[in-house]
N, C-alpha and C positions, 0 to 999 in steps of 0.2 A: 504494499500499500504506499502510495506517494502522497505527501501533504505539502502544500506550499507553506513555508515558514517565513513569516514577515521579518523575523530577526535576521535570517541569512539571505533573504530575498531570492530564494530558489526552492524548487520541490525537493523534498528529501524522503528517503525511505523511513516510514514510521516504525519505530521500535520502542514499545512502552518500557518504562523503568522496571516494572514488574511484569514478567511474561503473562499474557492472557488478561491483564487488567489495565484499565485506562482511567486516569484521574483527570477530570475536565472541569475547568472553572470558566464561567462566562459572566461578564459584568452585566448586572441586571438593571432594573429601573429605579429611578428616584421618584418616589410615589407621592407627588404633589398634584398630579393631574391624570386624566385618562391616557392610556397608551395610544400612540399614534402609529401611522403606517411604517415609519422607520423602525420602531420597536418590533412591529410584526415581522419585518424583514429579518431582524436578528433572531427573534424567537424561533421562526420557522427554519432558518438556516441551521441553527445548532440542534434543533429537534431532529431534522433529517440526518445530521452527522451522528447524533447519539443513536438514533434508530439503526443506522447502517452499521456502526461499530458493534452494536449488540447482535445484529443479524449475522455479522462475521464471526460471532462467538466470543467477543470480548465482554468481560465483566466491567461495566462502566459505572463509575461514581460521578454523577453529574451534579455540580454545585452552581447555582445561579443566585447571586446575592440580592438583597433589597436594601437600598439606601433610604432609611426612614427618618433621617435628621440631616438637614442642611439649610442653607439660606432660603432657597425657594420654598421649602416646606414651611419654614417659619413665617415667611411673608404671606403665603397663601392661607395658612390657618388664621393669621391675624385679619386678613382681608375678609375671610368668610365668617369671622366671629365664632370659630370653633376651636376645639383643642387640637393639638398636634396628633394625639392618639386617634381622635375621631376621624381626622382627615386621612391619615395614613392607612387606617384599617379599611376605610371606605374605598380608597384607591387600590389597595391590595386585593380586596374582594372583586373589584371591577376588572383588575388585571387577570385574575384567575378565570373569570367568566370569559374574557376576550380570548385567552389562550385556549381554553376548552373548545370554544366555538371554532377556532382555527385548527382543531385536532392536534394541538401541541400537548405532548405528554408532560406532566409536572416533573421538575428536577428532583433528584434524590434528596437534596438538602437545599434549603432556601434561607440561609442565615440573614439576620437583620443586624444592621450596624449598632442599634441601641442595645442589643443583647451581647455585644462583644467589646464594650467599652473597656473592661478590665484587660483584655488581651491587647487592645490598642494602646492603653497606657503603658503596659509592660514593654511593648515594642519601642515606643517613644523613649522610654528610659534607657533601653539598650543603645539606641542611636545617640543619645546624649552622652552616655558613658564612653562610647567609642569615638566621640568627636564629630559625628556626622550631623548632629543637630544641636541647637542652642535655644535656651529660653530667653526671650526678649523682655524688655522692661515693662511691656504692656500686658503681660499675662499670656501672650501667644508663644508657641514653640515653632521654630522653623528648621527646615532641612538645608544643610550646606551642599548645594548642588556641585560646586567645584571640588569638594572633598572626595566625591565619587568619580574616580578617574575615567570610567567608561560610560559616563552619562552621555546619552545621545545615541547609543549603539542600536537601539531599536529603529530609530528614524534616520540613522546614518548621517547625523549632523552633529557638529560640535556646539557647545553651549552658547558661544557668541553668535553663531548663525541663528540659533533658536531665539535668542534674546532679541535680535533685530527683526525677526520674522513673525513674532508673536506678541499678543497683548500681554505684557507683564505688569502685574500689579505693583505700583510704586508705594512703598511703605518705608517711612523713616526708621522703623525698628529693624528692618532687614539689614544684614551685613552686605548682601548682594541682591540686586533687583530680581535675579532669577531664582533665588531661594523661595521655597513654597511652604505653606503652613501645614503643620502636623496637628496642632492643637490650637483652637480659637477661643480666646477669652470671651466669656458670656457678657452680653449687654444686659442692662437692667430689665428684669421681667422675662428673659429668654429661658427656655428649657436648658438645663445645664447639669453637669456631673462634677463631682469633686475630683481634683487632681493635685499633684505636688506643686503645680504652678497657678493654682487658683481655680475657681469655678469656670467651666467651659464645655466645649464639645469637640469631637474629632474633626479634622480636616477630611475632605472627600478621599484623597488618594490613599491615606493610611488605612482607611476602613477596609479596602479590598486586600491590601497586604496582610492585614491581621486575619480577616475572615478566610481567605484562601489557604493560608498556611495552617490555620487552625483546623480546617476541614480536610485538607489534602496532604499536609506535610510541607516541609521546607522547600522541597523540590518536587514538582509534579509534571505531568505529561503535556497537557494542552491548556492554554489560556486563550479565550476568545472574547470578541466584543464587536461593537460597531466601528464603522470606518473613521469616525471622528475621535476615537479614543487613543490612537497611537501616541499622540502628543497633546497635552502633557500627561494624561492620566496613566497610560501604561508605561511610559518612560519613567514616571515617578514611582510607580509600583516596583519596577525593577531596582531602581536606586535604593529605595527604602528596604526592600526585602533582602537583597543581596548584601547590603551593608550590615543589616541586623544579624543575618544567619551566617555570613561568610561562605554561602553555597550558591550555585546557580539556582535561579528562581523557577524558570519554566523552560522546558526543552523546545516546545513548538508553540509559536504565536500565530493565531488565525484571526482574520478580520473580514467581516462581511462587507459586500459592496454597498454603495449608497443607493437610496431610493429617490427617484425624481418624479415629479408630477408634470405631465405634458412637457417633458424635457427641461423643466426648471426645478431648482432646488425648492423643496417643500418649505414654506414660510408663511406664518400668519400675516405678515405684511403684504404678501402677494395674493392673499386670499385663496391659497391652494393647500391649506393645512387641513389634514383629515385625521380624526381619531379612528381607531379600529372599529369602534361601535358606530360611528358615522357611516363607514363604508358598508358594514354588515347589515345596516338597515335596508340597503338597496340591492345588495349583491349576495349571492349564495356563498357561504364561507369557504366551501371547497373550491369554488372558482377563484377566489382571492388567494387561497393557499396554492393552487396550481400556478397562478401567475408568479408567486414568490419562489416556487420550486423550479420553474421552467428555466430560470437563469442559474448558471453556476454560482455558488455562494459568494465568490469574490467579484463577480461582475455586477455592474450597475443595473438597476431595474427601472424601467419607465412605467409609471402607473397612469393609464389613460383609458378612456372608453373603448378604443379599438383593441387595446391589449387585453382588456377584460372579456370582450366579445370573442377574441381568438381563444382565450383560455376556456371559455364555456364550450365553444365548438370542439375543442380538443377533448375535454372531458366527455362530451356527448358521444364522440366516436368510441371511447372506451365503454361507456355505459350501454350504448346500443349493441356493442359486441357481447356484453354480459347479459343483456336483457333476455328474460325468458328461460335462462338455464337454471335448473334447480341446484342451488348450492346450500340448501338448508342443512344446518349443522356442520358445515364444512368451512364457513368463513373464517379466515385466519384472524388471530388476535393481533391488532396493530402494535402492541407493546411487547409481543413475544418474539424473542430472537429466532426461534425455529419456525415462526409462522410462514415466512416467505421462502423457506428452504425447498428448492426444487432441483431436479437433476435434468438439465437440458442445455442445449446451446444457448437458449435465451438467458438462462441463469448465468452461464459463463460470460456472455457478453455484458450482461447487466453488472456483474461483479467487476469485470475489467474496467467498465466505465466509472463505477463508483470508487474503485481502487485508485483511479487517476485523479486525485484531489477532489473527490466527490463530484464528478462530472454529471450532474443531473440532466442536462440537455441530452447527452448521449444515452443516459439510462432511459429517458423517456422515449427516445428513438427506438430503443429495443422494445419497449412496451407497445409502441405503434405497430412494429413488425409482428409482435405476438398477437395483437388484436386483429390484424389482417389474416394471420394464420387461423385464428379462432373463427372468423367469419367464413373462411374457406371451408373449414372442417364442418361447420354447421350445415353446409350444403352437400359436401361430398363424403365426409366421414364422420357422421354425427356421434359415433361412439367415442371419438377423441375430443369432442368439444368440451365436455365437462372437465377433463383434466387440464386442458388449455385455459379454461375460464378460471379454474382454481389457481393456476400458475400466474395468470394476469392479476388476479386479485391479491395473491400473495406477494408478488413483487411490488405491486402498487402500495401495499401496506408498509413496505420499507420506506416509502416516500411520504407516508401518511395520507395516501390517496385511495380512492375506489372502495371505500368501506361502507358506503350507503347502499340502500336497495336501489337497483337500476331504475325500476319503474318510478319510484318516488323522486329520484333526481330528474329523470326525463320529463316528468309531469310538472316539475317545479320550474323555477326560473324567475327572471326579473320582470316585474309587472304582474297585473292581474290576468286570470284566465278569461278568454273571451266569452266563455259559458261556465256555469257552475258544473262541478263534477257530476252531480245527479243528472243535469241536463245532457251532458255528454254521454253518460251511461244510458240514458233513455233513448237517445238517437242510435247508439250502438245496438240496443235491443230491437228497435224498429227495423234497423237494417238487417239484423239476423232473421227477423220474421219475414221480411221481404224476400230474402234469399231462400228461405224455406219454402215460400210460396212460388218460387221461381220468377219473382218479379225483379229481375236483375237491373232493369232500368231504374226502379225506385231505390234499390240498394246502392247503385252507383251514384245516384243523385244525393243520397244522404252522405256517402263517403266524400263526394266532391264538395258538398256544402261545408262539412267539417274541415276539409283541407283548405278551403278558402279562408277559414278563420285561424289557420295555422295549426289545426289539430289533425295529426296524421295517424291513420289506423293501421295496425299491424296484425294480420291474421296468422294464426298458427293452429296446430292440432289441439292445443289447449284452450283456444278461444281467441277473442279479439282484444288487443291492448291498444292504448293510445299514447302518443307522446306529443309534446308541444314543440312545434318547429319555430325556432327563434329567427326573426328576420336578420339578414346580414351574415 
């Protein structure tokens, strides 16, 4: 298996620290607002990665943290007139609802910053003792960036370049403008914790160093996150963690690609900012997930009406291939590593694609070939169709796709039905009676009437089913 390592800027053969086991940490959400589409991109990307690692037989420990204390949370709680705990619990519940609707499996551990303050304080004290950090006169504690000689290695830039190319907070209490905060002194009335330097709260970067090493050890296999986290967040995590432990922090760094809306950066000021729940009010969650899976995790994604329409049509091809095949009791469990295990050339090609840095576009191409073979088998070798359908559903489950009932997906869609389901069924029954009476002109007229409304009838030995034909 080859994975692109942001640290070395090349694909590398993946060899876990402990054979057969993978320790994975992904930077999670700061829970002051509802999750947006950029969060969905990261959620789904690392859900696919985790599912595939388990499918390959690895025992994965997946940790995704929650930042439940920071400036944005304090400001939002004050603006709302609610407590910090009330705000963060409400947003965490909403986040879990969003990820479940997108078929994202929960991480194994979801540590919260406020539950790890003791670990954070201990790490800060180690950094001070080693000379990597210093307490300022205002109650803050800062990290000495220039003390860490390899600072900038993740981004392949030296500190002076970073200083000139980034917004660096100016603070008279810092020894160097590039130094960053580990502990922030509390303002009057703010939520705070006791520390050797006075009441305060953790800085953002130290939270992840403490939580990741607490859950996964001082060195672990994979650290992931969004495209905007390489600097300063992940660069600072490396500096803190390696200075504190004296050991390499992470072997492989992975970063998901950016999500754009109609080829523009998503921004509230541009009016193109969408939360996950905004989008799912109007679009099938699996269609949104397919759009996010269809691009390799490092590639940028463009969210636009045309791309969603393409995603829906692609899923319809799969579900049309599966429709009408009895898989009762045979549907694979999406979270089970063995669920998608099949022995065929399709499985070999799928594995080869995913082993190449989780190449989901190529993996989906294999599934399209499998769907074509399934459609052929339904006509020519029906006895093989059920096995191919199970294979398609099983490999789809590795990507978190194709786990709905085909008829339900095909009948659904964006927008209202042109007729109610009882009305549609009544017309199907009238058509059946007309055919029984050999009034084929009447039967054809009913079929054509429904087709003009976008309702396509499908006849089989088991009876007549209908699907909604989406325009475009």
